[in-house]
C-alpha positions as CSV (number, residue, x, y, z in Angstrom):
1,R,-1.2,1.5,-2.8
2,I,-1.8,4.8,-1.2
3,C,-0.6,7.6,-3.5
4,L,-1.8,10.8,-5.1
5,L,-2.8,9.1,-8.4
6,K,-5.1,6.7,-6.6
7,G,-7.1,9.6,-5.2
8,Q,-7.7,8.4,-1.7
9,M,-8.0,12.1,-0.6
10,D,-11.0,12.4,-2.8
11,F,-12.5,9.3,-1.3
12,V,-12.1,10.7,2.2
13,K,-13.7,14.0,1.2
14,A,-16.6,12.0,-0.4
15,V,-16.9,9.9,2.8
16,H,-17.4,13.1,4.8
17,I,-20.5,13.8,2.6
18,V,-21.8,10.2,2.7
19,I,-21.6,10.1,6.5
20,N,-24.2,12.9,6.7
21,K,-26.6,10.4,5.1
22,F,-25.3,7.2,6.7
23,P,-23.6,8.1,10.0
24,S,-23.0,4.5,11.1
25,A,-21.2,3.5,7.9
26,I,-17.6,2.4,8.1
27,F,-15.1,3.0,5.2
28,L,-11.9,1.1,4.6
29,I,-8.8,2.4,2.9
30,I,-6.9,-0.7,1.8
31,G,-3.2,-0.5,1.0
32,G,-0.2,1.3,2.3
33,A,2.5,3.7,1.3
34,R,6.2,3.0,0.9
35,E,7.8,5.9,-1.0
36,T,8.6,9.2,0.9
37,E,6.1,11.1,-1.3
38,D,3.4,8.5,-0.7
39,L,4.0,8.6,3.1
40,K,3.6,12.4,3.0
41,Y,0.3,11.9,1.1
42,L,-0.8,9.3,3.7
43,N,-0.1,11.7,6.5
44,Q,-2.0,14.5,4.7
45,I,-5.0,12.1,4.4
46,K,-4.9,11.2,8.1
47,Q,-4.8,15.0,8.9
48,V,-7.8,15.7,6.8
49,I,-9.7,12.7,8.4
50,K,-8.8,14.2,11.8
51,N,-9.9,17.7,10.7
52,L,-13.2,16.4,9.3
53,D,-13.8,14.4,12.6
54,I,-14.4,11.1,10.8
55,E,-11.6,9.1,12.4
56,K,-14.2,6.6,13.7
57,Q,-15.7,6.0,10.3
58,V,-12.4,5.6,8.3
59,V,-10.2,2.6,8.9
60,F,-6.8,2.1,7.3
61,T,-6.1,-1.7,6.8
62,G,-2.5,-1.4,5.6
63,W,-1.1,-3.8,3.0
64,R,-3.2,-7.0,2.7
65,I,-2.6,-10.3,0.9
66,D,-6.3,-11.4,1.4
67,I,-7.7,-8.8,-1.0
68,N,-10.5,-11.0,-2.1
69,K,-11.6,-11.6,1.5
70,M,-11.5,-7.8,2.0
71,I,-13.5,-7.1,-1.1
72,C,-16.1,-9.7,0.0
73,S,-16.5,-7.8,3.3
74,L,-17.5,-4.6,1.4
75,D,-20.9,-3.4,0.2
76,I,-19.3,-1.2,-2.4
77,V,-15.8,-0.9,-3.9
78,V,-14.7,2.7,-4.6
79,S,-11.8,3.6,-6.9
80,C,-11.0,7.3,-7.2
81,S,-7.9,6.9,-9.4
82,Y,-6.7,9.7,-11.7
83,S,-4.9,7.2,-13.9
84,E,-5.6,3.5,-14.4
85,A,-4.8,1.2,-17.3
86,S,-6.9,-1.7,-16.1
87,S,-7.6,-1.8,-12.4
88,M,-7.1,-5.2,-10.9
89,V,-9.2,-4.1,-7.9
90,I,-12.1,-3.2,-10.1
91,N,-11.8,-6.5,-12.0
92,E,-11.7,-8.4,-8.7
93,A,-14.7,-6.5,-7.3
94,I,-16.8,-7.2,-10.3
95,S,-15.8,-10.8,-10.4
96,L,-16.9,-11.0,-6.7
97,K,-20.2,-9.3,-7.7
98,K,-19.6,-6.1,-5.8
99,P,-20.9,-2.8,-7.2
100,V,-18.2,-0.3,-8.0
101,V,-17.9,3.4,-8.0
102,A,-15.0,4.3,-10.2
103,T,-13.5,7.3,-12.0
104,Q,-13.8,7.2,-15.7
105,V,-10.1,6.9,-16.5
106,G,-8.1,4.5,-18.6
107,G,-9.8,1.1,-19.0
108,T,-12.4,1.4,-16.2
109,S,-15.3,2.1,-18.7
110,D,-14.4,-1.2,-20.3
111,I,-15.1,-3.0,-17.0
112,V,-17.7,-0.9,-15.2
113,E,-21.1,-0.6,-17.0
114,H,-22.7,2.6,-15.7
115,K,-25.7,1.9,-13.4
116,K,-25.4,-1.9,-14.1
117,N,-22.5,-3.1,-12.1
118,G,-21.3,0.2,-10.9
119,I,-21.3,4.0,-11.5
120,L,-18.7,5.9,-13.4
121,V,-17.7,9.4,-12.2
122,S,-15.2,12.0,-13.3
123,A,-11.9,12.0,-11.6
124,G,-11.7,14.6,-8.8
125,D,-15.4,15.1,-8.7
126,I,-15.9,14.5,-4.9
127,K,-19.7,15.3,-4.9
128,S,-20.3,12.8,-7.7
129,I,-18.3,10.2,-5.9
130,A,-20.4,10.7,-2.8
131,K,-23.7,10.8,-4.8
132,A,-22.7,7.5,-6.5
133,I,-22.0,5.8,-3.1
134,I,-25.3,7.0,-1.8
135,Y,-27.1,6.0,-4.9
136,I,-25.8,2.4,-4.9
137,T,-26.5,2.2,-1.1
138,N,-30.1,3.3,-1.6
139,N,-30.6,1.1,-4.7
140,S,-28.6,-2.0,-3.8
141,E,-31.4,-4.3,-5.0
142,K,-31.0,-2.8,-8.5
143,F,-27.3,-3.6,-8.5
144,H,-27.9,-7.1,-7.1
145,A,-30.4,-7.7,-9.9
146,N,-28.1,-6.4,-12.6
147,K,-24.9,-8.1,-11.4
148,K,-22.8,-9.2,-14.3
149,I,-19.8,-11.4,-13.5
150,L,-17.6,-9.8,-16.1
151,N,-17.6,-7.8,-19.3
152,L,-15.6,-10.5,-21.1
153,E,-16.3,-9.4,-24.7
154,K,-14.1,-6.4,-24.2
155,R,-11.1,-8.3,-22.9
156,T,-7.9,-9.6,-24.6
157,P,-7.6,-13.4,-24.8
158,K,-5.1,-13.4,-22.0
159,Q,-7.4,-11.3,-19.8
160,Y,-10.3,-13.5,-20.8
161,A,-8.5,-16.7,-19.8
162,K,-7.4,-15.2,-16.4
163,Q,-10.9,-13.9,-15.6
164,F,-12.5,-17.2,-16.8
165,S,-10.3,-19.2,-14.5
166,K,-11.4,-17.0,-11.6
167,I,-15.1,-17.5,-12.5
168,Y,-14.6,-21.3,-12.8
169,Y,-12.8,-21.4,-9.4
170,Q,-15.5,-19.3,-7.8
171,I,-18.4,-21.5,-9.2
172,N,-16.7,-24.8,-8.5
173,E,-15.0,-24.2,-5.1
174,D,-17.2,-21.8,-3.2
175,K,-20.7,-20.7,-4.3
176,K,-20.7,-17.7,-2.0
177,C,-17.3,-15.9,-2.2
178,P,-13.8,-17.3,-2.5
179,L,-11.0,-16.2,-0.2
180,S,-8.4,-16.4,-2.9
181,F,-7.9,-17.5,-6.5
182,P,-5.2,-19.9,-7.8
């Protein structure tokens, strides 16, 4: 969902910094806006993208039902949320073995192990978000070597069962990357 609390504006501003280092990189913003307030925020983001002249590097995908397929297509998953209990996107990214840049809010530090399966940054710290994206890009072999499917020991039994079923499905049905989970 595109909304102020998800911090997509911070992501766009970080992208502007990252593009100086990786000018051919493409960045996706997955999700959409429904509420009037969210639609205004989306329009503000689009205006900033235009003002920063990064329209060719930032792609809005809109709402997607094939989230796992989208995550599989990414090199890094970035979550700039200001508030998050337990991010499903971060859980999915880690279960799909994608490094994550995430703001240290809510339960993200229970999922993301700093400099192992991702990098934790302070919410609103655009320079740190950009630095983390650049760091993971420049050190991708480290993140591939340290990939951990999940941090299951910190999960509730219900979360554990759900994540375990995802891992089981992934291992047994598609060794590379599943398109969806049951």
